[in-house]
Each structure stands twice: as structure tokens, then as C-alpha cells.
N, C-alpha and C positions, 0 to 999 in steps of 0.2 A: 628405545632411543628415537627421538623425533628426527624426522628428515631435515636436512640442512636447508636453510633459506639460501637461494642463489640470487644473482643479479636479475635473473628472469623473474623470480618471485617479487623482488623489490620493485622492479619496473611495473609489474602488474598492479601492485599495491598503490604505487604513486599515481598511476593513471586513474584507478578506481577512486582514490581519495579526491582527485580533482573533479571527478564527475559526481561523487556521492552515491549514485546508483547507476546501474548499467543493465540494459536488456540482455537476455541470455545469449542471443546470436552475436552481439557485440563483444560480450565477455569471452565467448569461444574464439572469436577472431583475435582478440587481444592476447589470449593464452598462447595461441599459435605464434603470434608475432614475437612475444617476449621470449618464448623458448627458442625460436629460430635466431633471433638477434644475439642471444647470450649462449647459444649452443647448449641448451639444456634439453634433456630427454623430453620428447613431445609425443603424446598419444591423444588423439582427438576425444576419446571417451574418458580421459583422466582429469578433466577440469576440476571436479569436486575434490579429488585427492590433492591436486595442486593447491587448491584453496585451503584445504585442511592443514597443509604444511604451514601456510601463512598464518592461519588461525592459532596454531600452537604457539607461534612466536608473538602473536598479538595478545595472548591471554594475560600476561603480567600487566599489560597496558589497559585492561578492561575494554578491549575493542574486539570486534568480530566481523568477518564478512559473512553476511547472512543471505540465504537463498529464500526468495519469496515469489508470490504470484500476483500479477496485476489483476485487480478486480474488474477492470474494463474488458480485457480480452483474454485473460487466462495465461498470458505469456510469463515465463520465468524471468525474474530479475535477480541481480546480486547487488547488495548494498553494504557499505561499511557502517556499522552501527556502534554506538557507545553504550556499553553495558553498565557503566559505573554510576550514572546519574539519572535522576528523574527527568521527565520532559521539561519541567520548569527551569531547573538549573542548567540543563543542556542548552536551552534556547536563550537563557538570561544574558549570556555574554554577547549575543547578537542583537537583542531587542530591548527596548525600554519597557518599564513596568506596564504602561497602558497599552503598548503594542501586544505584550503577552496576554493582557486581560482580554483584548479583542480576539486573540487567537483562541483563548479558552472558551469564550462565548460562541465563536464560530464552531469549535469542536463540539460543544454542547448541542447546538442546532443540528449539526450533521448527524451525530450519534443518536439523538433523540427523534430524528425524522423517520418517516416510514421508508424512504427510499435511499437514504444515505447521502442526501444532498441538502444544501441550504442556499436559498436564493440570495443574491447580493442585496436585495431590498431588506430582507430579514436581518442580514448581518449589519448593514449600514444603520438600521434603526437602533442598534445597540451602541453605536459610536458616541452618541451624546449622552449616554447613560453610564459611562464607565466610571467606576469609583475613584481610580487613581487620578485621571485627568481626562476631561471630556475631549473628544476628538471631532474635528469638523469632517463633514462628509468627504470632501476632496482629499483630506489627509488620510482618512480611513481607506479610501480607494487605493491610494499609493501604498499603504501598508499591506493591503490584501495582494497587491501586485508583487510586492516583495516576498510575501509568503509563497506565492506561486513560483517565483524565480528561484527561491531557495528550496523548492520541492517539499514544502510542508503541506501545501494545498494544491489541488488541481482545479482548473476552472473550465467550464464548458457552457456556452450560451447563457452566461450570467448566473450560473449555478456553481457552487463550490462543493468539493468533496475532499477527503483526505488523500494526499498523494501516496502512491505505493511505498515510497521511502519512509514516509511518516508512519504508515501502518506497521511496517517492518520494525522500525526503530522504537515505536511506542506501544507495541502490542500489550506488554505486561502492565504498563501504566493505565492504558484504556480499560483492560479487563478488571483491574483492581479498583479503578475510580468510577466505573460505570457498571457495577455489579447488577445483574438482573436485567440490564438493557443491552450491553455489549455481548455479543455471542460469537462463538467459533462456528465456522462452516462445518456442517455435518459430514461433508465429503472429504475436504482436504485438511480440516482441523486447524486452519489458521483463521485469524480474526476476520469476520465478515462485516463490512460497513454497508456496502451496496449489496443487498441480498433480497431474496424472496423468502418469506416466512410461512411456515405451515400454520393455518388458522386454527387447527385442532390442538397440536401439541407444542407449537411455538419454536420448533427447530428452524434454523436459517441455513440457506445455502447461497454461495456466490452465484451470480448469473452464469459465468462460464461453466461452473460445476453443475448447475441445473441443466444447462444445455447438453453437457456430456452425459450426465447421469440418465436423463430421460430420452436420449437420442433414439434408442431402439424401441421405446415403449409407446404403444398407441394410447393406452390409458394410464397417465402418470399417477402414481400413488406415493405418498410420503414414505421415505425409506425408514422412518422411525415408527410412525403409528399406523401406516398403511391406509390412511384416509386419502380421498381424492385430492390431488394437487390442483388448486383452483387458478393458478397463475398462467399467463401465456408463457410457453416454453421458448427460450431464446434458441435460435439456430446456431449451430457451430459448423464452420467451414472445415473441410477435411485437411487442408494444407497445414495450417499452423494453429488450429484451435481458436482462431479469432472469430468473434461473434459477427454474424452478418448484420445487414442494415435492418433486418426484421426486429432484431433485439432493440435497436434504437426506437422503433415505433412502439414496441412493447413497453419500453421505459417511460415514454411520454404518456402512454395510456395509464401506466401504473401511477405516475406522479400526479395525475389529474384526480385520482380518487380522493 
């Protein structure tokens, strides 16, 4: 017998729906707030059980609150995802055909890149080559801005990557449409877009996972084939597993190759 949905569960779902995605610490605060307001039993370590109750009731709607990790800093996030549709139909109600085409081109560039990023220059070069309807540079810049606002893309210093929410929502789509290119992280087993890759056996790992895995090792070796790991190891701070600024420098070095 599934646990009953309470007004506390409903409030949690409504707030998450309005955000689309929420960082773990925010979700924990919201869990406590919803339970206290609606006088529902609260235990700080029972957030996942609380979410499972909501998920049982979301099942007939082909929706699910999914737990995932940010590729940037390894923090846990919760996102409401749609299980019923592919990426194209999911986004089709919000965007025009040529906007979707630009998104697909951007996705191609990001997934096929070495470091999980596409420069705005690369993306904008495609704007006037779209099959559906050519796009002016200014218009394309506005569309990219919209993709960032809607949490499909993230932008940093003129470089685009897939937003955590997008990765969580489209994991299956990406794995089946980019077979042989898209890979799961060897450590946490979720899709890895920004990653370091073993030059010998080809396994990939998220940067936060690399940092955590090799933290105590003086000579890093691939967890799969045991060959030397040739990349700069990102540093992980003790408090919240956020990567330190050294990782930023490593990233720039990596993207210059």
C-alpha cells in the first residue's frame, strides 16, 4: 500500500515544479518547511522516502522527481522530469522548429567536444545554416539566452554546456542517440558530459568524481585498466565536495589541447 500524499507532499511538488530543478540543500530546507507548515511527520534523513511517496503518485502521469549530480561541483540536485516523451516533443511546445534545430546543433557540438563545452562562436556559426529557417546572429544569441533561462543549457565565459536538469531529463535520449560517444561515469554511473577520459581504455569520469576517487592516491591509475591517469586531478574541498579553483585552471589547460 503506497503512502498517502499529504498537503506537505503537494506543496513540495508545486515548489519544485515552479523551479524545475533544486539543489540538495534547498530541497532539504523545503522538505522541512512543507512538513512543518502542514504538520506532517518530519525526519531530516527521510527526504528520499518523502520524494518516493510523491513519485508513486506521479507514475500514472509519466513524471518523476529524479536525483542527480551537478557535473560542475558534484552537488546533489532534484529535478522533476517527464518520462513520457523524447527530448524533441518535450521541447516542441516551447520552441519553434528552427530553435529546436539550433538546440540539436548545440547539443551535437557539446557531446562531440573533448571537454563537454561548445563556444558561442561555434554555435552561432550554425545559425545561418539551419535547414528549417536561417537565423540571424542576434536572434540566435537571444534563443541561446532562452535555453539558459529555461535550464537546458549553462553558459560560462562564452562557452555552453548542458544544464544539470537537461542531463537528468535527457539521459536516455542522449545515450541512445549518441551511442559510442556519450558515456556514463565509471564512478557514479550517470551520464558524463564534462569528463576526463582514459586514453588507454576510453572510460570517462566526471571531474568531481575524478577528484574524489584519486584524492588519496599519489600515483593515479585508471580504475578500469590500471594505466596511469594522465590528466590533472581536480581538487575537492572537504566541506561540500565542491571543486576548488585549481580545477578551473585545469579545465582551461584541458580545453587548450
